[in-house]
C-alpha positions in Angstrom: 0.3 10.0 7.5 -1.2 11.5 4.4 -2.1 14.9 5.5 -5.8 14.3 5.1 -5.5 13.4 1.4 -8.3 11.0 0.4 -9.3 9.3 -2.8 -12.7 10.0 -4.3 -15.7 7.5 -4.1 -15.4 4.3 -6.1 -17.0 5.8 -9.2 -15.4 6.4 -12.6 -16.0 10.0 -13.8 -13.5 9.7 -16.7 -14.0 7.2 -19.5 -11.8 4.2 -19.4 -9.5 5.3 -22.3 -8.8 8.6 -20.5 -8.1 6.7 -17.2 -5.8 4.3 -19.0 -3.8 7.1 -20.7 -3.5 9.0 -17.4 -2.5 5.9 -15.5 0.1 4.8 -18.0 1.6 8.3 -18.1 1.8 8.5 -14.4 3.4 5.1 -14.0 5.9 5.8 -16.8 6.8 9.1 -15.1 7.4 7.3 -11.8 9.6 4.7 -13.6 11.7 7.5 -15.1 12.2 9.1 -11.7 13.0 5.8 -10.0 14.5 6.2 -6.6 14.7 10.0 -7.1 11.0 10.2 -6.5 11.7 10.5 -2.8 13.9 13.5 -3.2 12.6 15.3 -6.3 8.9 15.1 -5.4 7.5 17.2 -2.6 5.6 15.4 0.1 2.2 16.8 -0.9 2.9 15.6 -4.5 3.7 12.1 -3.4 0.5 12.1 -1.3 -1.5 13.2 -4.4 0.1 10.5 -6.6 -0.8 7.9 -4.0 -4.4 9.2 -3.9 -4.7 9.2 -7.7 -3.3 5.6 -8.1 -5.6 4.5 -5.2 -8.5 5.9 -7.1 -7.5 3.9 -10.2 -7.3 0.8 -8.0 -10.8 1.4 -6.7 -12.4 1.8 -10.1 -10.3 -0.5 -12.3 -8.8 -3.3 -10.2 -8.9 -6.1 -11.0 -11.1 -6.0 -14.0 -9.2 -3.4 -16.0 -5.9 -3.2 -14.2 -5.2 -6.9 -13.5 -1.5 -6.5 -12.8 -1.8 -3.3 -10.7 0.2 -4.6 -7.8 2.9 -6.0 -10.0 3.2 -2.6 -11.6 3.3 -0.8 -8.3 5.9 -3.2 -6.7 8.1 -2.9 -9.8 8.2 0.8 -9.3 9.1 0.3 -5.6 12.1 -1.9 -6.4 14.0 1.2 -7.6 14.8 2.0 -4.0 13.5 3.6 -0.8 12.5 6.9 -2.6 10.4 5.0 -5.1 9.1 2.5 -2.5 7.7 5.5 -0.5 4.9 5.7 -3.2 4.0 2.1 -2.6 3.8 2.6 1.2 1.6 5.7 0.7 -0.7 3.7 -1.7 -1.1 0.9 0.8 -1.9 3.3 3.6 -4.3 5.4 1.5 -6.1 2.2 0.3 -6.5 1.0 3.8 -7.8 4.3 5.1 -10.0 5.0 2.1 -11.3 1.7 0.9 -10.6 -1.1 3.4 -11.4 0.6 6.7 -15.1 1.0 7.7 -16.7 4.3 7.0 -20.3 5.0 8.1 -20.8 7.5 5.2 -20.4 4.9 2.4 -23.4 4.1 0.3 -24.3 0.6 -0.9 -22.5 0.9 -4.2 -19.3 2.1 -2.4 -19.5 -0.7 0.1 -19.9 -3.3 -2.7 -17.0 -1.9 -4.7 -14.6 -1.7 -1.7 -15.6 -5.2 -0.6 -14.9 -6.5 -4.2 -11.5 -4.9 -4.2 -10.5 -6.4 -0.8 -11.7 -9.9 -1.9 -9.7 -9.6 -5.2 -6.6 -8.8 -3.2 -7.1 -11.9 -1.0 -7.5 -14.3 -4.0 -4.8 -16.4 -5.6 -1.8 -18.3 -4.4 0.0 -16.2 -3.5 -2.5 -13.5 -3.3 -1.6 -9.8 -4.1 -2.1 -9.1 -0.4 0.4 -11.9 0.5 2.9 -10.6 -2.0 2.6 -7.0 -0.7 3.0 -8.2 2.9 6.1 -10.2 2.0 7.5 -7.2 0.0 7.0 -4.8 2.9 8.4 -7.1 5.6 11.4 -7.9 3.4 12.1 -4.2 2.8 11.8 -3.5 6.5 14.2 -6.3 7.4 16.7 -5.2 4.8 16.7 -1.5 5.9 16.5 -2.1 9.6 20.1 -1.5 10.4 21.1 0.9 7.6 18.0 3.0 7.3 15.6 2.7 10.2 13.5 5.6 9.1 12.7 3.9 5.8 12.2 0.6 7.6 9.6 2.3 9.8 7.6 3.4 6.8 7.4 -0.2 5.6 6.4 -1.2 9.2 3.5 1.3 8.9 2.4 -0.3 5.7 2.7 -3.7 7.2 0.4 -2.6 10.0 -2.2 -1.4 7.5 -2.1 -4.8 5.8 -2.3 -6.9 9.0 -5.5 -5.3 9.9 -7.4 -7.0 7.1 -5.4 -9.8 5.4 -6.3 -13.4 5.9 -5.6 -14.5 9.5 -3.4 -17.5 8.6 -1.2 -15.1 6.5 -1.1 -12.5 9.2 0.0 -14.9 11.9 2.6 -16.7 9.8 5.8 -17.3 11.7 7.8 -15.2 9.2 5.6 -12.2 9.9 5.9 -12.7 13.7 9.7 -13.2 13.5 10.3 -9.9 11.6 8.0 -8.0 14.0 9.8 -9.5 16.9 13.2 -8.3 15.5 11.7 -4.8 15.1 10.5 -4.8 18.7 14.1 -5.1 19.8 15.2 -2.2 17.7 15.2 1.1 19.5 13.9 3.1 16.5 11.3 0.6 15.3 9.8 -0.8 18.5 6.8 1.7 18.5 5.9 1.0 14.9 6.3 -2.7 15.5 4.0 -2.5 18.5 1.4 -0.7 16.4 1.6 -3.4 13.7 1.2 -6.1 16.3 -1.8 -4.2 17.7 -3.4 -4.5 14.2 -2.6 -8.2 14.3 -4.3 -9.0 17.6 -7.4 -6.8 17.2 
């Protein structure tokens, strides 16, 4: 989904002040673009932005970027073009930090585990809010824009693979996935998401 783009190991090479300045500049740029991000930014640029923001999450969340997911979801609310960045971040994070990799060293494992645990904490947790956002967007776009809905289904599948089991099996989640299974253009993505749920 991301053309092989991956974030770097969970190690900060830039000092925090430089990371903060770069992060704020990038987030502000995306805010200005709004929904036009989907049409004005080439695919490889959107992939790179997702990788960069994922790297910031890996080294600074939650200690130095406490409201990271609030910031990212606020960007996504501008429309499907902007929300595409959120989807790419979720998928990149799952591939690069959440999923098991045999080549991770101990420091990398500890950092990735801490990130995952931080996303599961709270009521509602950041992971729960992300899942709700992706499912809501999928449901809203199902009829009018099935291609965009499919992207949110892909992100939903990424989340279902590691969120809390009670959250993943909530009736609201199963209901939306069931609706998608009956949609000719979404059934395959819905089946993939359900596969993550039952693994």
